[in-house]
LOKOLVEX-214708 format. One record per residue: residue in one letter; y, x, z of N, C-alpha, C in turn. Coordinates in steps of 0.1 Angstrom, whole numbers, plus 5000, padded with zeros to 4 digits. Example, Ala and Ser with C-alpha at 12.3 -4.5 7.8 and 13.67 -1.06 7.14 Angstrom:
2
A494351325078495551235078496751325078/S497851285071498951375071500051295079/
END
This chain:
118
M498850085000500050005000501350095000/P502250064992503450154991504350135003/R505050235007505950235018507250165014/T507650075023508849995020509950045029/K511150045023512350085031513349975030/N513949935041514849825041516249875043/S516749945033518050005034519149895035/V518949775030519949675030520249635045/A519149615053519349575067519949695075/T519549815072520049925079521549945076/R521949935064523349945060524149845067/S523649715067524449605072524649625088/R523549675094523549695108524649805112/R524549915104525550025106526949975103/K527149905093528449855090529049765101/A528149685107528549595118529049675130/V528249785133528649865144529949935142/L530049995130531350065126532549975126/K532249845122533349745122533849715136/Q532849715146533249685160533949805166/A533649925161534250045166535650075161/K536249975153537549985148538550005159/G539450105158540450125168540150245177/Y538950295176538550415183539050535175/K539050655182539550775175538450865170/G538650935159537751035154536350995151/A535451075156533951045153533550915159/R534150875170533750745176533950625167/R534850645157535050535147534250565135/R534050685131533550715118532050735117/L531450795128530050825128529250715136/F528150675130527350565135526850585149/K526250705152525750735165526750735176/S527850805173528950815183529550675186/A529750605175530350465176529450375184/K528150385182527150295189527150335204/E527150465207527150505221528450455228/T529550465221530850425227530850275229/L530350205219530350055220529450015232/L528250075233527350035244527950055258/R528650175259529250205271530450105274/G531150075264532249975265531749835269/W530649795263530049665267529649665281/N529049775286528649785300529849765309/Y530949835306532149825314532749685314/A532749625302533249485301532449395309/Y531149405309530249315316530549335331/R530649455336530849485350532249435354/D533249455346534549425350534949275349/R534149205341534249055342533949005355/R533049065362532749025376533749085386/N534149205384535149265393536449195392/R536849145381538149075380538148965390/K537048885392537048775401537348825415/R536748935419536948995432538349035434/E538949105424540249155425541249045427/F541148935419542048825420541948755434/R540748745439540548685452541248775463/K541148905462541848995471543348975470/L543848965458545248945456545748815462/W544948705460545348585466545448585481/I544348645487544348655501545548735507/A545848845500546948935504548248845504/R548448775493549648695492549748585503/I548648515505548548415516548848475529/N548248585532548448655545549948695547/A550548745536551948775537552848655541/A552548545534553248425537553048365550/C551748385555551448335568552148415579/R552248545577552848635587554348605588/E554948565577556348525577556548395586/N555548315587555548195595554848215608/D554748335613554148365626552648315628/M551848345618550448305618549648405611/K548448425616547548525609546748445598/Y546248515588545548455577544248385582/S543448455591542248395595542448265603/T543548265611543848155619544248035610/F545048075600545547965590544347905583/I543347985578542247925571541347845581/D541247895593540547815603541147675606/G542547685607543247555609543147465597/L543147515585542947425573541547365573/N540547445577539147385577539047275588/K539647305599539647205610540447075607/A541447095598542246975594541646905582/S540446955577539746905565540646905553/I541447015551542247035539541447135530/E541047085519540347175509541247205498/V541847325499542747385489542247525486/D541947555474541447695472542547795473/R542147925474543048035477544048055465/K543548025453544448045441545647955442/V545447835446546547735447547447775459/L546847815470547647845482548447965479/A547948065472548748185468549848155459/D549648065450550748015441551847945449/L551447865458552347795466553147895475/A552447995480553148095489554148165481/V553948195469554848275461556048185455/H555748065450556747985443557347875451/D556647825461557147705468556947725483/G557847795489557747825504557747705512/D558447595509558447475517557147405516/G556547395505555247335503554147415511/F554247545511553347625519553547605534/R554747585538555047565552554447435557/R554347335548553647215552552247235556/F551547325548550147355551550047435564/I551047525566551047595579551147495591/D552047405590552247305600550947225602/A550347185591549047105593547947185599/A547947315596546947405603547247425618/K548547435621548947445635548547325643/E548847205637548447075644546947065646/A546147105636544747095638544147195648/L544847305650544447405660544847365674/A545947285675546547255688545647145695/
END
């Protein structure tokens, strides 16, 4: 049986990889092997950092809420405990946005948490 070579599939696969490597410098853009290694590494970083982004934003929100709480003479942990006891379910993203853009609205949450703790 004669040996078959599928150069059409090979060429299209290599073209696809080189097309995705557009924007890289030097051999990372021009050579198949370098481009493929760089792409695989980039995809690993992208996968990892899609998860890390969620952690980083949560940390940022907590820092902003804590800063706003301290301006109103309350600690973050006490504030969250007060909200839980008051049965107020607002996520940290919304609380952080209120803390930055609407101080009066955030103060109402502080007051509700203080009432629930008292």
